[in-house]
Backbone bond lengths (Angstrom), bond angles and torsions (degrees), N, CA, C in turn:
res aa  C-N    CA-C-N  psi(-1)  N-CA   C-N-CA  omega(-1)  CA-C   N-CA-C  phi
1 M - - - 1.458 - - 1.516 111.90 -
2 N 1.332 118.49 -26.58 1.461 120.06 -175.55 1.524 112.53 -62.37
3 I 1.330 117.05 -35.28 1.463 119.22 177.22 1.516 110.00 -60.07
4 L 1.335 116.95 -46.42 1.458 120.54 -178.99 1.525 111.50 -66.85
5 L 1.333 116.84 -40.55 1.460 120.32 179.26 1.533 111.37 -61.83
6 L 1.333 116.36 -43.15 1.465 119.93 -177.32 1.520 111.70 -76.50
7 W 1.320 117.35 -36.06 1.473 119.31 173.83 1.520 110.32 -60.44
8 S 1.336 116.00 -44.01 1.473 120.50 -179.23 1.528 110.66 -62.23
9 A 1.338 116.50 -44.40 1.465 120.21 179.62 1.523 110.99 -63.87
10 A 1.329 116.97 -41.64 1.464 120.60 -179.85 1.528 110.77 -64.38
11 A 1.332 116.74 -39.67 1.464 120.46 179.70 1.526 111.45 -66.69
12 R 1.343 116.08 -41.56 1.470 120.41 -178.94 1.521 111.66 -67.12
13 K 1.343 116.31 -39.23 1.459 120.50 -171.97 1.527 113.77 -101.41
14 G 1.328 117.08 -2.45 1.459 120.43 174.93 1.509 115.58 77.07
15 Y 1.339 118.11 24.71 1.460 119.60 178.38 1.525 110.08 -75.19
16 R 1.316 116.44 137.56 1.462 121.12 176.28 1.520 112.07 -97.95
17 S 1.320 116.69 -23.97 1.466 120.23 -179.64 1.530 110.28 -75.90
18 P 1.339 117.89 138.13 1.465 121.14 176.37 1.526 112.97 -89.64
19 A 1.333 117.81 5.03 1.470 121.17 -173.15 1.526 111.23 -102.68
20 W 1.342 115.37 139.82 1.454 122.49 -179.46 1.522 108.69 -131.62
21 I 1.343 116.55 152.63 1.460 120.56 -174.07 1.523 109.41 -148.87
22 G 1.341 116.45 152.03 1.455 121.37 178.26 1.524 111.71 -82.67
23 Y 1.332 116.03 163.95 1.462 121.86 -178.40 1.531 111.09 -60.02
24 H 1.333 117.04 -51.21 1.462 120.33 -177.81 1.526 111.06 -69.03
25 Q 1.337 117.72 -33.97 1.460 120.52 176.82 1.523 110.56 -62.09
26 T 1.337 115.91 -38.11 1.462 120.28 178.06 1.522 110.64 -61.96
27 Q 1.332 116.51 -46.45 1.463 120.78 179.91 1.526 111.56 -63.80
28 E 1.334 116.58 -41.54 1.464 120.48 -178.89 1.522 112.09 -61.48
29 R 1.320 117.02 -25.67 1.462 121.26 -178.28 1.522 112.28 -100.97
30 G 1.338 116.14 15.61 1.456 121.04 174.46 1.504 115.70 82.48
31 G 1.311 117.92 12.35 1.461 121.14 -179.66 1.517 112.34 -108.89
32 H 1.329 115.94 -174.57 1.457 121.25 176.70 1.519 109.54 -152.33
33 I 1.320 115.51 160.75 1.455 121.66 177.08 1.529 108.45 -84.15
34 L 1.311 116.69 134.67 1.460 120.99 179.55 1.531 110.03 -63.55
35 K 1.331 115.40 145.39 1.456 121.47 -177.39 1.525 111.09 -59.34
36 G 1.330 114.93 134.08 1.460 121.03 176.26 1.515 115.15 85.94
37 E 1.335 118.15 -4.68 1.463 120.42 -178.74 1.531 110.40 -77.64
38 K 1.322 115.25 141.92 1.467 121.45 -179.27 1.525 110.05 -109.56
39 A 1.323 114.79 145.68 1.460 121.08 -176.88 1.525 111.44 -78.80
40 T 1.320 115.41 162.10 1.459 123.81 172.90 1.528 107.58 -110.86
41 T 1.329 116.29 137.16 1.455 121.49 -177.32 1.524 111.15 -89.08
42 I 1.334 116.39 129.39 1.448 122.42 169.12 1.519 107.42 -120.72
43 V 1.327 117.66 178.44 1.461 120.11 -176.31 1.520 110.39 -126.11
44 Y 1.319 114.61 152.44 1.464 122.37 177.40 1.519 107.33 -125.19
45 G 1.320 117.45 123.05 1.457 121.36 -177.73 1.514 111.84 -102.97
46 A 1.310 116.44 138.57 1.462 121.33 177.32 1.532 108.28 -159.54
47 T 1.315 116.67 -173.17 1.460 121.52 176.84 1.522 109.45 -134.62
48 F 1.335 116.19 160.46 1.460 120.43 174.06 1.528 108.92 -140.00
49 V 1.325 115.24 159.35 1.467 121.73 179.35 1.528 108.22 -99.64
50 P 1.335 119.15 117.51 1.466 120.44 177.93 1.533 111.53 -59.56
51 R 1.322 115.33 154.13 1.470 120.77 -175.74 1.524 111.99 -55.96
52 E 1.347 116.59 -40.83 1.464 119.18 -176.56 1.532 112.61 -70.43
53 E 1.327 117.16 -12.54 1.462 120.77 -179.72 1.531 112.58 -94.71
54 R 1.314 117.09 -13.50 1.458 120.19 -170.34 1.519 114.32 -71.41
55 E 1.343 116.74 -19.05 1.460 119.31 179.34 1.528 112.06 -82.86
56 K 1.325 117.23 -11.14 1.463 121.15 -179.88 1.525 109.57 -80.18
57 P 1.334 117.56 159.96 1.465 119.42 172.13 1.526 110.05 -56.99
58 E 1.316 116.56 146.19 1.464 120.83 -173.47 1.515 112.60 -54.60
59 E 1.343 117.29 -39.17 1.465 119.39 -177.10 1.530 112.90 -70.84
60 E 1.352 117.46 -13.56 1.460 121.43 -179.89 1.529 112.35 -102.79
61 Q 1.307 117.79 -5.22 1.472 120.66 -176.76 1.528 111.35 -71.89
62 A 1.321 115.89 134.72 1.463 121.74 175.50 1.524 108.83 -87.18
63 R 1.313 116.83 128.66 1.461 121.88 -179.65 1.522 108.90 -104.72
64 V 1.322 115.87 141.21 1.463 122.02 -178.20 1.533 109.08 -107.75
65 P 1.327 117.86 122.90 1.464 119.76 178.84 1.530 111.54 -76.92
66 F 1.315 116.31 151.59 1.465 120.37 176.77 1.522 109.59 -150.92
67 L 1.313 115.83 159.97 1.458 123.33 173.68 1.517 108.78 -116.10
68 K 1.304 116.93 133.12 1.458 122.48 178.43 1.519 108.71 -118.31
69 R 1.314 116.84 136.96 1.466 120.69 -179.49 1.525 111.23 -81.53
70 R 1.315 114.30 149.18 1.455 120.84 175.02 1.521 108.19 -140.12
71 Q 1.312 116.69 142.04 1.461 121.84 -178.02 1.528 110.08 -102.87
72 V 1.311 116.97 130.28 1.461 121.21 179.22 1.528 109.89 -132.35
73 F 1.320 115.04 162.17 1.457 122.45 179.42 1.522 109.15 -125.92
74 N 1.324 115.74 144.00 1.453 118.62 172.43 1.519 109.15 -69.14
75 I 1.314 117.07 149.62 1.461 121.15 179.90 1.531 111.15 -56.69
76 E 1.325 117.37 -30.41 1.470 120.40 179.46 1.521 111.95 -69.57
77 Q 1.330 118.35 -11.19 1.458 122.27 177.04 1.525 111.79 -92.25
78 T 1.316 116.86 5.20 1.455 121.21 -175.88 1.524 111.33 -118.60
79 A 1.328 115.91 168.72 1.469 122.93 173.55 1.519 108.10 -146.69
80 G 1.326 115.76 154.90 1.457 121.02 174.97 1.513 115.62 85.23
81 L 1.327 118.72 1.79 1.456 120.18 178.71 1.527 110.55 -77.33
82 P 1.331 118.36 153.31 1.470 120.07 175.14 1.524 110.39 -55.68
83 S 1.314 115.93 149.89 1.460 120.84 -173.80 1.521 113.01 -59.99
84 R 1.336 117.84 -27.92 1.467 119.04 -178.85 1.524 111.49 -66.38
85 F 1.343 116.77 -18.80 1.456 120.33 175.71 1.526 111.67 -94.79
86 S 1.311 116.49 -42.69 1.459 120.57 -170.59 1.521 114.08 -88.28
87 Q 1.324 117.50 -21.12 1.456 119.48 -178.09 1.521 110.04 -76.24
88 P 1.344 118.83 123.20 1.468 120.40 -178.03 1.520 111.40 -66.39
89 A 1.317 115.28 144.88 1.456 120.34 179.22 1.528 110.13 -70.29
90 E 1.317 115.80 146.20 1.454 120.13 177.43 1.527 109.82 -71.88
91 P 1.342 118.01 135.84 1.467 120.03 177.53 1.522 111.03 -58.85
92 V 1.319 116.43 141.30 1.462 121.16 178.45 1.525 108.51 -78.78
93 P 1.335 119.13 125.62 1.467 120.70 177.92 1.526 110.66 -56.71
94 L 1.327 117.01 141.72 1.460 121.17 -176.15 1.531 112.46 -56.91
95 P 1.347 120.57 -43.05 1.468 118.61 178.31 1.526 112.96 -58.79
96 D 1.338 117.27 -36.22 1.466 120.47 177.96 1.527 110.79 -68.96
97 A 1.344 115.94 -39.47 1.463 120.06 179.02 1.525 110.65 -64.67
98 I 1.330 116.57 -40.85 1.465 120.35 179.38 1.523 110.46 -65.48
99 A 1.321 117.10 -41.66 1.463 120.08 177.22 1.529 110.32 -61.03
100 C 1.329 116.30 -38.31 1.463 121.39 -179.52 1.525 110.72 -66.89
101 V 1.338 117.67 -46.49 1.458 119.95 -177.61 1.523 110.84 -69.28
102 E 1.327 118.06 -32.21 1.458 120.36 175.80 1.529 110.84 -63.22
103 T 1.326 116.33 -43.95 1.459 120.66 176.76 1.520 110.68 -63.44
104 F 1.326 116.38 -43.35 1.461 122.40 179.66 1.524 110.58 -56.51
105 L 1.325 117.29 -51.96 1.459 121.38 -177.02 1.530 111.54 -67.66
106 R 1.299 116.54 -36.03 1.463 119.71 177.92 1.526 110.57 -64.42
107 M 1.331 116.56 -39.34 1.455 120.67 178.92 1.532 111.50 -68.85
108 V 1.340 117.86 -34.47 1.470 120.50 177.36 1.525 109.55 -60.52
109 G 1.335 116.63 -44.60 1.460 120.41 172.27 1.507 116.67 81.60
110 A 1.332 119.02 18.92 1.466 120.40 176.11 1.528 109.80 -66.24
111 T 1.321 116.76 150.38 1.459 121.34 177.34 1.525 109.22 -79.56
112 I 1.332 116.65 124.36 1.462 122.25 -176.34 1.525 109.11 -122.89
113 L 1.323 116.56 133.26 1.456 122.91 175.65 1.520 108.56 -116.98
114 H 1.324 117.87 124.04 1.453 122.03 179.02 1.523 110.93 -97.05
115 G 1.328 115.08 142.38 1.453 121.43 179.37 1.512 110.79 135.88
116 G 1.309 117.58 161.07 1.456 121.25 -178.88 1.515 112.16 88.85
117 E 1.330 115.40 -173.10 1.462 121.02 -173.30 1.516 114.18 -110.02
118 S 1.316 118.21 -10.44 1.464 119.51 -176.49 1.523 110.22 -136.69
119 A 1.346 114.23 159.17 1.458 121.44 179.35 1.520 109.42 -101.83
120 C 1.325 116.18 142.89 1.463 119.65 177.26 1.529 109.42 -164.52
121 Y 1.325 114.72 165.22 1.458 121.31 170.54 1.523 107.14 -114.02
122 C 1.323 117.86 129.50 1.464 123.88 -179.31 1.523 108.97 -103.82
123 P 1.336 118.62 100.37 1.468 120.20 -177.30 1.520 113.26 -60.42
124 A 1.333 117.56 -38.24 1.460 120.44 -176.43 1.526 111.74 -61.57
125 R 1.331 116.69 -33.99 1.468 121.14 -179.94 1.527 111.70 -103.87
126 D 1.332 116.11 -2.62 1.469 121.61 -177.01 1.529 109.64 50.61
127 L 1.327 114.96 55.01 1.460 121.65 -169.97 1.524 110.31 -137.20
128 I 1.331 116.59 133.44 1.466 121.86 173.73 1.526 108.20 -96.89
129 V 1.318 116.56 127.73 1.462 122.32 178.44 1.523 108.55 -110.89
130 L 1.331 116.48 128.06 1.464 122.14 179.88 1.526 109.56 -133.26
131 P 1.338 117.72 144.09 1.459 119.02 169.21 1.527 110.02 -60.66
132 D 1.316 117.16 163.40 1.455 120.29 177.36 1.526 109.74 -60.09
133 P 1.341 118.19 142.59 1.472 120.84 -178.26 1.525 113.22 -51.73
134 G 1.333 117.64 -35.83 1.458 120.24 -179.21 1.516 114.53 -68.92
135 D 1.341 117.16 -12.84 1.466 120.60 -179.91 1.528 112.43 -85.03
136 F 1.334 117.42 -7.19 1.464 120.90 179.55 1.518 110.61 -87.72
137 L 1.326 115.87 159.57 1.467 121.04 -179.34 1.516 111.64 -64.84
138 S 1.329 116.25 -30.58 1.460 120.71 -177.88 1.524 108.82 -160.19
139 A 1.330 116.28 165.94 1.462 120.55 175.93 1.535 111.44 -62.40
140 P 1.355 119.58 -44.94 1.474 118.46 177.13 1.525 112.70 -57.85
141 H 1.346 117.22 -37.04 1.461 120.21 179.29 1.526 110.38 -63.72
142 Y 1.315 116.46 -41.06 1.471 120.58 178.11 1.527 110.70 -62.38
143 Y 1.327 117.24 -48.27 1.459 119.83 -176.06 1.524 111.77 -70.42
144 A 1.329 117.85 -34.51 1.464 119.97 176.47 1.522 109.98 -64.88
145 T 1.333 117.12 -40.76 1.463 120.52 177.20 1.524 110.71 -64.11
146 S 1.322 116.52 -41.64 1.464 120.37 177.93 1.526 110.77 -62.30
147 L 1.326 118.22 -41.59 1.462 121.37 178.57 1.529 111.09 -63.97
148 H 1.327 116.56 -38.38 1.468 120.82 176.95 1.530 110.29 -59.88
149 E 1.331 116.70 -47.41 1.462 119.91 -179.51 1.527 111.51 -69.24
150 H 1.318 117.24 -33.01 1.470 119.77 174.43 1.530 110.88 -64.33
151 A 1.327 116.91 -33.05 1.464 119.29 175.92 1.525 110.01 -62.86
152 H 1.342 117.41 -43.32 1.467 120.21 174.39 1.534 110.59 -59.42
153 W 1.317 116.23 -40.35 1.474 122.65 -178.16 1.520 111.53 -56.53
154 T 1.332 117.35 -33.01 1.469 120.23 179.72 1.522 112.28 -67.44
155 G 1.343 117.75 -18.15 1.460 120.47 -177.58 1.513 114.79 -81.11
156 H 1.337 117.50 -2.30 1.463 122.11 179.16 1.533 110.11 -54.23
157 P 1.357 117.80 146.81 1.479 120.16 -179.93 1.519 114.08 -54.90
158 G 1.318 117.29 -27.61 1.452 120.02 179.16 1.512 113.81 -83.57
159 R 1.332 116.46 -0.03 1.474 120.32 179.84 1.536 108.64 -121.40
160 L 1.321 118.77 -101.88 1.468 119.94 -176.90 1.524 112.94 -95.27
161 N 1.332 116.90 -7.10 1.469 122.96 170.50 1.539 113.11 55.30
162 R 1.337 116.82 57.16 1.466 121.05 172.66 1.531 109.15 -91.29
163 D 1.336 115.76 167.08 1.461 121.42 178.50 1.527 109.14 -77.68
164 L 1.333 116.38 108.47 1.463 121.84 -179.23 1.529 111.79 -109.91
165 R 1.343 117.00 17.03 1.457 119.74 -173.29 1.518 113.54 -93.62
166 G 1.320 118.55 -5.68 1.456 120.77 -174.43 1.518 113.47 -65.56
167 R 1.320 115.73 153.59 1.462 122.90 175.90 1.519 109.54 -105.12
168 F 1.336 116.36 158.10 1.463 120.29 -179.07 1.524 109.92 -54.32
169 G 1.308 116.47 132.40 1.457 121.88 -179.13 1.513 113.57 96.05
170 S 1.330 117.98 -13.15 1.465 120.78 179.96 1.522 110.27 -87.04
171 T 1.327 115.06 160.16 1.466 120.11 179.76 1.518 111.22 -64.08
172 S 1.339 117.45 -42.88 1.462 120.34 -178.79 1.519 111.31 -64.96
173 Y 1.339 116.48 -35.26 1.471 119.90 178.46 1.525 109.93 -66.64
174 A 1.334 116.42 -45.48 1.463 120.51 179.64 1.521 110.80 -62.03
175 A 1.333 117.16 -39.81 1.458 121.01 -179.13 1.524 110.80 -64.80
176 E 1.333 117.69 -44.91 1.458 121.12 -179.75 1.527 111.19 -66.11
177 E 1.332 117.60 -37.98 1.461 120.43 177.74 1.531 111.19 -65.92
178 L 1.328 116.49 -35.39 1.459 119.89 177.09 1.521 110.22 -66.42
179 V 1.328 117.52 -41.06 1.463 121.43 176.69 1.527 110.10 -59.64
180 A 1.343 116.38 -48.04 1.459 120.67 -177.69 1.523 111.70 -65.25
181 E 1.332 117.21 -38.55 1.461 119.77 -179.04 1.523 111.32 -68.98
182 L 1.335 116.84 -39.46 1.462 119.88 177.26 1.528 110.55 -67.21
183 A 1.330 117.32 -44.08 1.461 120.12 178.71 1.521 110.42 -60.93
184 C 1.320 116.82 -40.24 1.465 120.64 177.29 1.522 110.73 -61.14
185 A 1.323 116.93 -42.09 1.466 120.45 178.94 1.529 110.52 -63.08
186 Y 1.347 116.66 -43.42 1.463 119.96 178.27 1.528 110.59 -60.57
187 L 1.346 116.27 -44.90 1.456 120.89 -176.73 1.524 111.66 -68.60
188 C 1.327 116.90 -39.65 1.468 119.77 176.88 1.523 110.47 -60.21
189 A 1.329 116.67 -40.11 1.464 120.17 178.64 1.528 110.41 -66.61
190 L 1.326 117.72 -43.35 1.464 121.25 -178.80 1.525 112.11 -65.82
191 L 1.337 115.95 -35.17 1.465 120.72 -174.43 1.527 112.84 -99.89
192 H 1.338 116.95 4.11 1.465 122.59 175.73 1.531 112.37 64.04
193 I 1.331 115.57 35.39 1.459 121.08 176.22 1.527 108.62 -98.59
194 P 1.339 118.68 124.39 1.475 119.77 177.47 1.524 109.84 -58.02
195 G 1.311 116.22 122.04 1.458 120.39 -177.03 1.512 112.54 -110.01
196 Q 1.315 115.17 162.11 1.452 121.30 175.42 1.526 108.10 -155.77
197 L 1.341 116.26 158.80 1.455 120.33 177.36 1.522 107.76 -71.61
198 R 1.327 116.58 113.63 1.460 120.30 -175.91 1.520 112.57 -102.48
199 H 1.335 116.64 -1.82 1.450 119.91 -177.24 1.531 109.51 -127.85
200 A 1.323 116.05 55.76 1.464 120.69 -177.79 1.524 111.93 -61.07
201 E 1.354 116.95 -24.68 1.464 119.48 -179.30 1.521 112.50 -65.87
202 Y 1.340 116.93 -15.23 1.464 120.36 179.39 1.524 112.63 -86.60
203 L 1.320 118.18 -8.33 1.460 120.15 -173.17 1.523 112.27 -57.32
204 G 1.329 116.59 -42.93 1.460 119.88 179.26 1.521 112.08 -61.41
205 E 1.345 116.27 -40.77 1.466 120.58 178.06 1.521 110.78 -64.67
206 W 1.344 116.73 -38.61 1.463 120.05 -179.72 1.523 111.14 -67.73
207 V 1.339 116.83 -40.05 1.464 120.03 178.11 1.528 109.92 -60.87
208 T 1.336 116.71 -43.75 1.467 120.89 178.20 1.520 110.58 -62.76
209 L 1.331 116.33 -44.07 1.465 120.89 178.96 1.516 111.20 -58.59
210 L 1.330 117.07 -47.07 1.464 121.19 -176.61 1.523 111.74 -69.63
211 K 1.338 117.73 -31.04 1.461 120.46 177.40 1.526 111.25 -67.33
212 H 1.335 116.57 -34.48 1.458 120.50 -177.29 1.521 112.72 -86.72
213 D 1.324 117.25 -19.56 1.471 120.12 -177.85 1.520 108.75 -141.15
214 A 1.322 116.22 103.45 1.463 120.89 -176.09 1.524 112.02 -64.69
215 R 1.340 117.17 -21.39 1.458 120.62 -178.58 1.527 112.55 -94.44
216 A 1.322 117.40 1.82 1.467 120.09 -173.73 1.519 112.06 -61.31
217 I 1.328 117.34 -40.20 1.464 119.50 -177.63 1.526 110.26 -68.44
218 T 1.352 117.17 -36.88 1.463 120.16 177.49 1.525 110.52 -66.04
219 T 1.331 115.90 -42.99 1.462 120.32 178.65 1.526 110.60 -63.38
220 A 1.344 116.04 -45.59 1.462 120.12 -179.19 1.524 111.10 -63.51
221 A 1.332 116.95 -41.08 1.466 120.29 179.54 1.523 110.77 -64.08
222 A 1.346 116.86 -39.40 1.471 120.41 179.23 1.528 110.71 -65.93
223 K 1.334 116.51 -44.34 1.462 119.90 -179.94 1.532 111.32 -68.49
224 A 1.334 116.72 -33.94 1.464 120.19 176.09 1.524 111.06 -65.85
225 T 1.324 116.00 -37.47 1.466 120.16 176.55 1.524 110.14 -65.56
226 E 1.327 117.12 -41.59 1.462 120.79 176.81 1.527 110.68 -60.43
227 A 1.340 116.39 -43.86 1.467 120.50 179.86 1.521 110.62 -63.48
228 T 1.335 116.45 -42.59 1.463 120.96 178.73 1.523 110.98 -62.81
229 D 1.320 116.21 -46.16 1.469 120.36 179.63 1.529 111.03 -63.20
230 F 1.340 116.84 -38.45 1.460 120.44 179.84 1.529 110.27 -63.03
231 L 1.324 117.20 -45.26 1.464 120.60 -179.62 1.526 111.08 -66.93
232 C 1.321 116.85 -39.71 1.472 119.53 178.47 1.524 111.02 -64.34
233 A 1.330 116.48 -39.29 1.458 119.83 177.84 1.525 110.70 -66.54
234 A 1.343 116.90 -40.98 1.457 120.61 179.40 1.527 111.37 -63.55
235 A 1.349 115.77 -33.48 1.465 120.68 -179.81 1.522 112.53 -88.91
236 H 1.355 116.89 -0.36 1.470 121.44 -176.60 1.532 110.02 53.00
237 W 1.335 115.08 45.28 1.461 121.01 -174.69 1.515 109.07 -124.39
238 C 1.331 116.32 139.99 1.459 120.53 173.23 1.516 108.94 -144.19
239 A 1.330 115.45 147.80 1.466 120.24 -177.12 1.515 111.38 -60.82
240 E 1.344 116.27 -32.96 1.462 119.65 -175.40 1.533 112.08 -66.35
241 S 1.341 116.77 -21.10 1.459 118.90 -177.14 1.513 112.51 -66.47
242 E 1.350 117.03 -19.09 1.448 120.59 -179.40 1.522 112.85 -94.93
243 A 1.336 116.59 -8.65 1.459 120.09 -171.76 1.528 110.89 -93.17
244 S 1.306 116.18 127.59 1.463 119.69 -178.59 1.510 111.90 -70.80
245 E 1.343 117.21 -20.34 1.465 120.79 -178.67 1.527 111.35 -102.15
246 A 1.319 117.18 20.89 1.464 120.02 -172.92 1.519 112.58 -63.09
247 Q 1.332 118.02 -24.86 1.454 119.40 -177.35 1.523 112.19 -68.77
248 E 1.339 118.47 -18.67 1.456 121.28 178.16 1.511 109.17 -90.34
249 E 1.309 118.18 123.64 1.450 121.37 -179.25 1.527 108.99 -88.62
250 E 1.309 115.82 75.29 1.457 121.15 179.13 1.519 109.33 -85.11
251 E 1.338 117.03 148.39 1.446 121.22 -176.00 1.520 111.72 -97.65
252 I 1.312 116.89 36.01 1.460 120.38 174.52 1.510 108.39 -85.52
253 E 1.336 115.70 130.68 1.453 120.43 177.99 1.526 108.57 -79.18
254 T 1.331 117.89 124.47 1.448 121.96 177.25 1.513 109.53 -125.44
255 V 1.328 116.90 125.87 1.461 120.54 -179.01 1.523 109.04 -134.91
């Protein structure tokens, strides 16, 4: 959920930096929060063992999950931080991003068939079907669509085993499409591919889904993260591999 919370805050407030930091972390690094700036709330999930369970053997103890709030600030709300934190990253040129996503998808190794007028994933054949690249409005549109279908591909019973049996208009179909759309958004951000909502016709179904299940967005975000992590692992790719400062384990949230 933190990715969605921080994306939403950045969109509302016009932040261009993808980096966020805590109040004490800012002070520890010699910086400060600008006067009048307000924090954004994210959540931290963990579990604890109730007192009455602690006398039991560890394998029999019941653990209770909880969410704890944490306040963070966008880097643009701070001053005085070292330049490696405050200096915005240079945008990745589109040709480089396309080369990266092509390598990523090739490493994933899903079976793709080109042709026809629509994109889909066929679970029975474990096959991704895409129109020819030249039939898309742009190269980013083609790759974003491919990433969306690859997200569905992760739901196969031999992979993450999600429910892929729903029909258009059903709750399960809307839920799976929400997972795929969120995973696509995460992947587009990681791979520097300009993304856009390509399935606006599902918005009504998503609104209905969220009205009936208050936890649906949390569940979808978690499953989308699993799908994203699965594809990154299959491609042997990680965001840190591109970062020159990756050797420093800094606790700045970047999304």
